[in-house]
Biopython code that builds the backbone (N, CA, C, O; Angstrom):
import numpy as np
from Bio.PDB.StructureBuilder import StructureBuilder

atoms = [
    (1, "MET", "N", (-20.407, 0.586, -1.763)),
    (1, "MET", "CA", (-19.717, 0.772, -0.495)),
    (1, "MET", "C", (-19.487, 2.260, -0.290)),
    (1, "MET", "O", (-19.026, 2.948, -1.200)),
    (2, "LYS", "N", (-19.800, 2.754, 0.880)),
    (2, "LYS", "CA", (-19.646, 4.174, 1.212)),
    (2, "LYS", "C", (-18.193, 4.485, 1.586)),
    (2, "LYS", "O", (-17.419, 3.599, 1.949)),
    (3, "THR", "N", (-17.851, 5.777, 1.482)),
    (3, "THR", "CA", (-16.500, 6.241, 1.783)),
    (3, "THR", "C", (-16.028, 5.760, 3.143)),
    (3, "THR", "O", (-14.924, 5.230, 3.267)),
    (4, "SER", "N", (-16.856, 5.941, 4.161)),
    (4, "SER", "CA", (-16.452, 5.546, 5.513)),
    (4, "SER", "C", (-16.202, 4.045, 5.601)),
    (4, "SER", "O", (-15.324, 3.611, 6.347)),
    (5, "GLN", "N", (-16.956, 3.248, 4.855)),
    (5, "GLN", "CA", (-16.760, 1.797, 4.862)),
    (5, "GLN", "C", (-15.439, 1.422, 4.195)),
    (5, "GLN", "O", (-14.736, 0.524, 4.658)),
    (6, "ILE", "N", (-15.108, 2.110, 3.111)),
    (6, "ILE", "CA", (-13.834, 1.854, 2.425)),
    (6, "ILE", "C", (-12.673, 2.170, 3.363)),
    (6, "ILE", "O", (-11.727, 1.391, 3.480)),
    (7, "LEU", "N", (-12.755, 3.319, 4.030)),
    (7, "LEU", "CA", (-11.685, 3.720, 4.940)),
    (7, "LEU", "C", (-11.587, 2.778, 6.144)),
    (7, "LEU", "O", (-10.486, 2.443, 6.579)),
    (8, "GLN", "N", (-12.720, 2.356, 6.675)),
    (8, "GLN", "CA", (-12.706, 1.422, 7.801)),
    (8, "GLN", "C", (-12.110, 0.080, 7.397)),
    (8, "GLN", "O", (-11.352, -0.521, 8.158)),
    (9, "GLN", "N", (-12.451, -0.389, 6.202)),
    (9, "GLN", "CA", (-11.902, -1.657, 5.715)),
    (9, "GLN", "C", (-10.387, -1.547, 5.522)),
    (9, "GLN", "O", (-9.644, -2.465, 5.868)),
    (10, "ALA", "N", (-9.934, -0.413, 4.966)),
    (10, "ALA", "CA", (-8.496, -0.194, 4.775)),
    (10, "ALA", "C", (-7.785, -0.203, 6.120)),
    (10, "ALA", "O", (-6.715, -0.797, 6.248)),
    (11, "GLU", "N", (-8.361, 0.444, 7.119)),
    (11, "GLU", "CA", (-7.747, 0.491, 8.449)),
    (11, "GLU", "C", (-7.665, -0.907, 9.047)),
    (11, "GLU", "O", (-6.656, -1.260, 9.657)),
    (12, "LYS", "N", (-8.709, -1.701, 8.880)),
    (12, "LYS", "CA", (-8.704, -3.071, 9.401)),
    (12, "LYS", "C", (-7.603, -3.904, 8.740)),
    (12, "LYS", "O", (-6.931, -4.694, 9.404)),
    (13, "LEU", "N", (-7.427, -3.724, 7.444)),
    (13, "LEU", "CA", (-6.406, -4.487, 6.728)),
    (13, "LEU", "C", (-4.999, -4.076, 7.150)),
    (13, "LEU", "O", (-4.151, -4.923, 7.428)),
    (14, "VAL", "N", (-4.764, -2.771, 7.195)),
    (14, "VAL", "CA", (-3.430, -2.258, 7.509)),
    (14, "VAL", "C", (-3.010, -2.644, 8.923)),
    (14, "VAL", "O", (-1.858, -3.014, 9.153)),
    (15, "ASN", "N", (-3.933, -2.557, 9.858)),
    (15, "ASN", "CA", (-3.588, -2.814, 11.258)),
    (15, "ASN", "C", (-4.020, -4.190, 11.744)),
    (15, "ASN", "O", (-3.802, -4.530, 12.906)),
    (16, "GLY", "N", (-4.625, -4.977, 10.877)),
    (16, "GLY", "CA", (-5.107, -6.285, 11.288)),
    (16, "GLY", "C", (-4.579, -7.407, 10.431)),
    (16, "GLY", "O", (-3.452, -7.867, 10.616)),
    (17, "ASP", "N", (-5.403, -7.852, 9.481)),
    (17, "ASP", "CA", (-5.080, -9.026, 8.668)),
    (17, "ASP", "C", (-3.743, -8.930, 7.953)),
    (17, "ASP", "O", (-2.930, -9.852, 8.025)),
    (18, "ARG", "N", (-3.512, -7.827, 7.269)),
    (18, "ARG", "CA", (-2.265, -7.698, 6.496)),
    (18, "ARG", "C", (-1.063, -7.621, 7.413)),
    (18, "ARG", "O", (0.005, -8.150, 7.105)),
    (19, "ASN", "N", (-1.247, -6.960, 8.537)),
    (19, "ASN", "CA", (-0.154, -6.864, 9.501)),
    (19, "ASN", "C", (0.203, -8.246, 10.041)),
    (19, "ASN", "O", (1.378, -8.552, 10.244)),
    (20, "LYS", "N", (-0.807, -9.075, 10.272)),
    (20, "LYS", "CA", (-0.563, -10.440, 10.744)),
    (20, "LYS", "C", (0.085, -11.285, 9.653)),
    (20, "LYS", "O", (1.014, -12.047, 9.922)),
    (21, "THR", "N", (-0.407, -11.150, 8.421)),
    (21, "THR", "CA", (0.079, -11.952, 7.306)),
    (21, "THR", "C", (1.490, -11.563, 6.872)),
    (21, "THR", "O", (2.338, -12.428, 6.654)),
    (22, "HIS", "N", (1.737, -10.260, 6.747)),
    (22, "HIS", "CA", (2.997, -9.779, 6.176)),
    (22, "HIS", "C", (3.974, -9.227, 7.200)),
    (22, "HIS", "O", (5.106, -8.893, 6.850)),
    (23, "GLY", "N", (3.562, -9.123, 8.452)),
    (23, "GLY", "CA", (4.445, -8.584, 9.482)),
    (23, "GLY", "C", (4.400, -7.072, 9.538)),
    (23, "GLY", "O", (3.587, -6.425, 8.878)),
    (24, "ASP", "N", (5.285, -6.532, 10.335)),
    (24, "ASP", "CA", (5.365, -5.085, 10.535)),
    (24, "ASP", "C", (5.482, -4.350, 9.203)),
    (24, "ASP", "O", (6.331, -4.685, 8.376)),
    (25, "LYS", "N", (4.630, -3.353, 9.000)),
    (25, "LYS", "CA", (4.592, -2.664, 7.702)),
    (25, "LYS", "C", (5.885, -1.919, 7.377)),
    (25, "LYS", "O", (6.290, -1.876, 6.216)),
    (26, "LEU", "N", (6.534, -1.338, 8.372)),
    (26, "LEU", "CA", (7.783, -0.625, 8.086)),
    (26, "LEU", "C", (8.881, -1.602, 7.684)),
    (26, "LEU", "O", (9.606, -1.353, 6.721)),
    (27, "ILE", "N", (9.012, -2.701, 8.404)),
    (27, "ILE", "CA", (10.016, -3.704, 8.039)),
    (27, "ILE", "C", (9.729, -4.257, 6.647)),
    (27, "ILE", "O", (10.644, -4.406, 5.836)),
    (28, "ASN", "N", (8.475, -4.558, 6.370)),
    (28, "ASN", "CA", (8.082, -5.081, 5.064)),
    (28, "ASN", "C", (8.422, -4.099, 3.944)),
    (28, "ASN", "O", (8.993, -4.486, 2.924)),
    (29, "HIS", "N", (8.070, -2.828, 4.137)),
    (29, "HIS", "CA", (8.346, -1.823, 3.105)),
    (29, "HIS", "C", (9.846, -1.546, 2.961)),
    (29, "HIS", "O", (10.319, -1.238, 1.867)),
    (30, "LYS", "N", (10.591, -1.655, 4.065)),
    (30, "LYS", "CA", (12.051, -1.511, 3.974)),
    (30, "LYS", "C", (12.644, -2.647, 3.143)),
    (30, "LYS", "O", (13.518, -2.419, 2.306)),
    (31, "ASN", "N", (12.165, -3.869, 3.376)),
    (31, "ASN", "CA", (12.657, -5.015, 2.597)),
    (31, "ASN", "C", (12.343, -4.857, 1.108)),
    (31, "ASN", "O", (13.194, -5.114, 0.256)),
    (32, "ILE", "N", (11.136, -4.440, 0.807)),
    (32, "ILE", "CA", (10.759, -4.209, -0.597)),
    (32, "ILE", "C", (11.635, -3.113, -1.189)),
    (32, "ILE", "O", (12.125, -3.243, -2.311)),
    (33, "ALA", "N", (11.834, -2.035, -0.439)),
    (33, "ALA", "CA", (12.656, -0.917, -0.924)),
    (33, "ALA", "C", (14.078, -1.372, -1.232)),
    (33, "ALA", "O", (14.650, -0.976, -2.248)),
    (34, "LEU", "N", (14.643, -2.192, -0.372)),
    (34, "LEU", "CA", (16.000, -2.697, -0.619)),
    (34, "LEU", "C", (16.073, -3.524, -1.901)),
    (34, "LEU", "O", (17.003, -3.373, -2.693)),
    (35, "LEU", "N", (15.096, -4.390, -2.096)),
    (35, "LEU", "CA", (15.079, -5.227, -3.305)),
    (35, "LEU", "C", (14.857, -4.398, -4.565)),
    (35, "LEU", "O", (15.541, -4.590, -5.571)),
    (36, "TRP", "N", (13.898, -3.475, -4.507)),
    (36, "TRP", "CA", (13.638, -2.627, -5.676)),
    (36, "TRP", "C", (14.833, -1.732, -5.971)),
    (36, "TRP", "O", (15.177, -1.512, -7.133)),
    (37, "SER", "N", (15.468, -1.214, -4.917)),
    (37, "SER", "CA", (16.656, -0.368, -5.107)),
    (37, "SER", "C", (17.763, -1.133, -5.812)),
    (37, "SER", "O", (18.392, -0.617, -6.735)),
    (38, "ALA", "N", (17.999, -2.354, -5.380)),
    (38, "ALA", "CA", (19.043, -3.167, -6.004)),
    (38, "ALA", "C", (18.704, -3.444, -7.467)),
    (38, "ALA", "O", (19.565, -3.342, -8.340)),
    (39, "TYR", "N", (17.459, -3.792, -7.723)),
    (39, "TYR", "CA", (17.057, -4.130, -9.090)),
    (39, "TYR", "C", (17.112, -2.915, -10.005)),
    (39, "TYR", "O", (17.609, -3.011, -11.127)),
    (40, "LEU", "N", (16.611, -1.780, -9.545)),
    (40, "LEU", "CA", (16.543, -0.573, -10.379)),
    (40, "LEU", "C", (17.834, 0.247, -10.348)),
    (40, "LEU", "O", (18.013, 1.161, -11.153)),
    (41, "GLU", "N", (18.732, -0.084, -9.415)),
    (41, "GLU", "CA", (19.991, 0.628, -9.228)),
    (41, "GLU", "C", (19.768, 2.104, -8.911)),
    (41, "GLU", "O", (20.524, 2.970, -9.352)),
    (42, "ILE", "N", (18.702, 2.376, -8.129)),
    (42, "ILE", "CA", (18.422, 3.708, -7.593)),
    (42, "ILE", "C", (17.905, 3.523, -6.174)),
    (42, "ILE", "O", (17.466, 2.434, -5.804)),
    (43, "LYS", "N", (17.956, 4.587, -5.382)),
    (43, "LYS", "CA", (17.478, 4.492, -3.999)),
    (43, "LYS", "C", (15.957, 4.602, -3.963)),
    (43, "LYS", "O", (15.377, 5.562, -4.468)),
    (44, "ILE", "N", (15.332, 3.609, -3.364)),
    (44, "ILE", "CA", (13.892, 3.587, -3.133)),
    (44, "ILE", "C", (13.696, 3.548, -1.618)),
    (44, "ILE", "O", (14.363, 2.783, -0.921)),
    (45, "THR", "N", (12.783, 4.372, -1.113)),
    (45, "THR", "CA", (12.501, 4.400, 0.319)),
    (45, "THR", "C", (11.220, 3.615, 0.619)),
    (45, "THR", "O", (10.443, 3.326, -0.291)),
    (46, "PRO", "N", (11.000, 3.275, 1.877)),
    (46, "PRO", "CA", (9.732, 2.630, 2.231)),
    (46, "PRO", "C", (8.519, 3.472, 1.823)),
    (46, "PRO", "O", (7.500, 2.932, 1.392)),
    (47, "LYS", "N", (8.633, 4.804, 1.963)),
    (47, "LYS", "CA", (7.542, 5.686, 1.529)),
    (47, "LYS", "C", (7.331, 5.569, 0.023)),
    (47, "LYS", "O", (6.191, 5.525, -0.438)),
    (48, "ASP", "N", (8.421, 5.517, -0.752)),
    (48, "ASP", "CA", (8.307, 5.342, -2.202)),
    (48, "ASP", "C", (7.546, 4.056, -2.531)),
    (48, "ASP", "O", (6.702, 4.040, -3.428)),
    (49, "VAL", "N", (7.848, 2.990, -1.807)),
    (49, "VAL", "CA", (7.170, 1.710, -2.039)),
    (49, "VAL", "C", (5.669, 1.885, -1.848)),
    (49, "VAL", "O", (4.883, 1.447, -2.688)),
    (50, "ALA", "N", (5.266, 2.518, -0.753)),
    (50, "ALA", "CA", (3.844, 2.710, -0.484)),
    (50, "ALA", "C", (3.184, 3.554, -1.579)),
    (50, "ALA", "O", (2.090, 3.221, -2.034)),
    (51, "ILE", "N", (3.828, 4.631, -2.002)),
    (51, "ILE", "CA", (3.276, 5.494, -3.060)),
    (51, "ILE", "C", (3.175, 4.730, -4.379)),
    (51, "ILE", "O", (2.174, 4.836, -5.088)),
    (52, "LEU", "N", (4.209, 3.961, -4.702)),
    (52, "LEU", "CA", (4.172, 3.178, -5.942)),
    (52, "LEU", "C", (3.077, 2.121, -5.900)),
    (52, "LEU", "O", (2.480, 1.806, -6.929)),
    (53, "MET", "N", (2.811, 1.578, -4.731)),
    (53, "MET", "CA", (1.723, 0.613, -4.601)),
    (53, "MET", "C", (0.365, 1.299, -4.765)),
    (53, "MET", "O", (-0.560, 0.701, -5.314)),
    (54, "VAL", "N", (0.231, 2.541, -4.298)),
    (54, "VAL", "CA", (-0.995, 3.317, -4.556)),
    (54, "VAL", "C", (-1.192, 3.452, -6.061)),
    (54, "VAL", "O", (-2.291, 3.238, -6.572)),
    (55, "LEU", "N", (-0.119, 3.809, -6.769)),
    (55, "LEU", "CA", (-0.210, 3.974, -8.219)),
    (55, "LEU", "C", (-0.569, 2.664, -8.912)),
    (55, "LEU", "O", (-1.345, 2.664, -9.868)),
    (56, "LEU", "N", (-0.016, 1.555, -8.444)),
    (56, "LEU", "CA", (-0.363, 0.252, -8.999)),
    (56, "LEU", "C", (-1.859, -0.017, -8.813)),
    (56, "LEU", "O", (-2.538, -0.451, -9.744)),
    (57, "LYS", "N", (-2.362, 0.242, -7.613)),
    (57, "LYS", "CA", (-3.783, 0.008, -7.338)),
    (57, "LYS", "C", (-4.660, 0.911, -8.197)),
    (57, "LYS", "O", (-5.705, 0.472, -8.678)),
    (58, "LEU", "N", (-4.258, 2.158, -8.397)),
    (58, "LEU", "CA", (-5.026, 3.069, -9.248)),
    (58, "LEU", "C", (-4.982, 2.626, -10.704)),
    (58, "LEU", "O", (-5.979, 2.735, -11.417)),
    (59, "ALA", "N", (-3.841, 2.129, -11.145)),
    (59, "ALA", "CA", (-3.731, 1.644, -12.525)),
    (59, "ALA", "C", (-4.687, 0.483, -12.759)),
    (59, "ALA", "O", (-5.254, 0.353, -13.844)),
    (60, "ARG", "N", (-4.866, -0.349, -11.761)),
    (60, "ARG", "CA", (-5.780, -1.487, -11.901)),
    (60, "ARG", "C", (-7.233, -1.065, -12.062)),
    (60, "ARG", "O", (-8.047, -1.830, -12.578)),
    (61, "THR", "N", (-7.567, 0.156, -11.622)),
    (61, "THR", "CA", (-8.951, 0.619, -11.765)),
    (61, "THR", "C", (-9.286, 0.973, -13.203)),
    (61, "THR", "O", (-10.458, 1.144, -13.541)),
    (62, "LYS", "N", (-8.279, 1.085, -14.052)),
    (62, "LYS", "CA", (-8.490, 1.479, -15.441)),
    (62, "LYS", "C", (-8.836, 0.307, -16.353)),
    (62, "LYS", "O", (-9.285, 0.518, -17.480)),
    (63, "ALA", "N", (-8.640, -0.903, -15.893)),
    (63, "ALA", "CA", (-8.883, -2.068, -16.748)),
    (63, "ALA", "C", (-9.693, -3.100, -15.971)),
    (63, "ALA", "O", (-9.704, -3.109, -14.740)),
    (64, "GLY", "N", (-10.354, -3.951, -16.702)),
    (64, "GLY", "CA", (-11.100, -5.027, -16.060)),
    (64, "GLY", "C", (-12.365, -4.538, -15.392)),
    (64, "GLY", "O", (-12.826, -3.419, -15.617)),
    (65, "GLU", "N", (-12.906, -5.401, -14.576)),
    (65, "GLU", "CA", (-14.143, -5.093, -13.873)),
    (65, "GLU", "C", (-13.868, -4.287, -12.612)),
    (65, "GLU", "O", (-12.755, -4.288, -12.086)),
    (66, "HIS", "N", (-14.895, -3.603, -12.140)),
    (66, "HIS", "CA", (-14.795, -2.833, -10.892)),
    (66, "HIS", "C", (-14.451, -3.781, -9.750)),
    (66, "HIS", "O", (-15.096, -4.813, -9.569)),
    (67, "ASN", "N", (-13.435, -3.422, -8.990)),
    (67, "ASN", "CA", (-13.010, -4.221, -7.841)),
    (67, "ASN", "C", (-12.773, -3.274, -6.672)),
    (67, "ASN", "O", (-11.776, -2.552, -6.646)),
    (68, "ILE", "N", (-13.674, -3.275, -5.719)),
    (68, "ILE", "CA", (-13.580, -2.364, -4.570)),
    (68, "ILE", "C", (-12.272, -2.537, -3.811)),
    (68, "ILE", "O", (-11.789, -1.593, -3.187)),
    (69, "ASP", "N", (-11.698, -3.729, -3.859)),
    (69, "ASP", "CA", (-10.428, -3.978, -3.166)),
    (69, "ASP", "C", (-9.313, -3.068, -3.653)),
    (69, "ASP", "O", (-8.428, -2.711, -2.875)),
    (70, "ASP", "N", (-9.336, -2.682, -4.938)),
    (70, "ASP", "CA", (-8.310, -1.769, -5.451)),
    (70, "ASP", "C", (-8.369, -0.431, -4.721)),
    (70, "ASP", "O", (-7.332, 0.146, -4.396)),
    (71, "TYR", "N", (-9.573, 0.059, -4.465)),
    (71, "TYR", "CA", (-9.751, 1.346, -3.782)),
    (71, "TYR", "C", (-9.407, 1.230, -2.299)),
    (71, "TYR", "O", (-8.779, 2.121, -1.726)),
    (72, "VAL", "N", (-9.820, 0.137, -1.692)),
    (72, "VAL", "CA", (-9.499, -0.103, -0.282)),
    (72, "VAL", "C", (-7.990, -0.172, -0.101)),
    (72, "VAL", "O", (-7.435, 0.476, 0.786)),
    (73, "ASP", "N", (-7.329, -0.959, -0.944)),
    (73, "ASP", "CA", (-5.875, -1.101, -0.842)),
    (73, "ASP", "C", (-5.155, 0.218, -1.115)),
    (73, "ASP", "O", (-4.164, 0.529, -0.453)),
    (74, "ALA", "N", (-5.644, 1.000, -2.086)),
    (74, "ALA", "CA", (-5.027, 2.299, -2.379)),
    (74, "ALA", "C", (-5.102, 3.206, -1.156)),
    (74, "ALA", "O", (-4.141, 3.911, -0.846)),
    (75, "CYS", "N", (-6.236, 3.192, -0.461)),
    (75, "CYS", "CA", (-6.379, 3.984, 0.769)),
    (75, "CYS", "C", (-5.382, 3.509, 1.820)),
    (75, "CYS", "O", (-4.733, 4.318, 2.483)),
    (76, "GLY", "N", (-5.268, 2.211, 1.963)),
    (76, "GLY", "CA", (-4.343, 1.655, 2.947)),
    (76, "GLY", "C", (-2.904, 2.046, 2.663)),
    (76, "GLY", "O", (-2.186, 2.485, 3.561)),
    (77, "TYR", "N", (-2.483, 1.889, 1.417)),
    (77, "TYR", "CA", (-1.104, 2.248, 1.068)),
    (77, "TYR", "C", (-0.861, 3.747, 1.207)),
    (77, "TYR", "O", (0.225, 4.165, 1.609)),
    (78, "SER", "N", (-1.864, 4.555, 0.877)),
    (78, "SER", "CA", (-1.731, 6.006, 1.037)),
    (78, "SER", "C", (-1.553, 6.372, 2.510)),
    (78, "SER", "O", (-0.740, 7.235, 2.841)),
    (79, "ALA", "N", (-2.297, 5.731, 3.378)),
    (79, "ALA", "CA", (-2.169, 5.971, 4.811)),
    (79, "ALA", "C", (-0.783, 5.536, 5.313)),
    (79, "ALA", "O", (-0.174, 6.213, 6.141)),
    (80, "ILE", "N", (-0.308, 4.430, 4.814)),
    (80, "ILE", "CA", (1.027, 3.957, 5.198)),
    (80, "ILE", "C", (2.079, 4.969, 4.759)),
    (80, "ILE", "O", (2.990, 5.281, 5.525)),
    (81, "ALA", "N", (1.966, 5.490, 3.530)),
    (81, "ALA", "CA", (2.913, 6.498, 3.051)),
    (81, "ALA", "C", (2.880, 7.730, 3.950)),
    (81, "ALA", "O", (3.922, 8.298, 4.278)),
    (82, "GLY", "N", (1.681, 8.135, 4.343)),
    (82, "GLY", "CA", (1.551, 9.280, 5.238)),
    (82, "GLY", "C", (2.206, 9.024, 6.588)),
    (82, "GLY", "O", (2.855, 9.907, 7.149)),
    (83, "GLU", "N", (2.033, 7.815, 7.106)),
    (83, "GLU", "CA", (2.656, 7.443, 8.385)),
    (83, "GLU", "C", (4.177, 7.477, 8.268)),
    (83, "GLU", "O", (4.861, 7.974, 9.163)),
    (84, "PHE", "N", (4.705, 6.947, 7.159)),
    (84, "PHE", "CA", (6.151, 6.913, 6.979)),
    (84, "PHE", "C", (6.734, 8.312, 6.794)),
    (84, "PHE", "O", (7.911, 8.539, 7.074)),
    (85, "ASN", "N", (5.921, 9.236, 6.328)),
    (85, "ASN", "CA", (6.391, 10.601, 6.063)),
    (85, "ASN", "C", (6.377, 11.464, 7.331)),
    (85, "ASN", "O", (6.957, 12.550, 7.352)),
    (86, "SER", "N", (5.713, 10.979, 8.384)),
    (86, "SER", "CA", (5.610, 11.821, 9.594)),
    (86, "SER", "C", (6.711, 11.544, 10.586)),
    (86, "SER", "O", (6.760, 12.168, 11.645)),
]
sb = StructureBuilder()
sb.init_structure("model")
sb.init_model(0)
sb.init_chain("A")
sb.init_seg("    ")
for serial, (resi, resn, name, xyz) in enumerate(atoms, 1):
    if name == "N":
        sb.init_residue(resn, " ", resi, " ")
    sb.init_atom(name, np.array(xyz, "f"), 0.0, 1.0, " ", f" {name:<3s}", serial, name[0])
structure = sb.get_structure()
């Protein structure tokens, strides 16, 4: 899969299927941040959630078989973090 295809797939997921399945990305990341903050007893922001999900996806590339979805999802979460930071 070429770079442009990975990025296009990530964009489709973030603004299409995943948005339909999980709802608004900011609301979803805020909910995750609240739960993680309570569990860890530290403040987690929606941007932190997106960055931590990028790290999770990158960690998955180190074990098991090659899975293009890990790279696509990492791009998507990175874009979400960038959106939340602007």
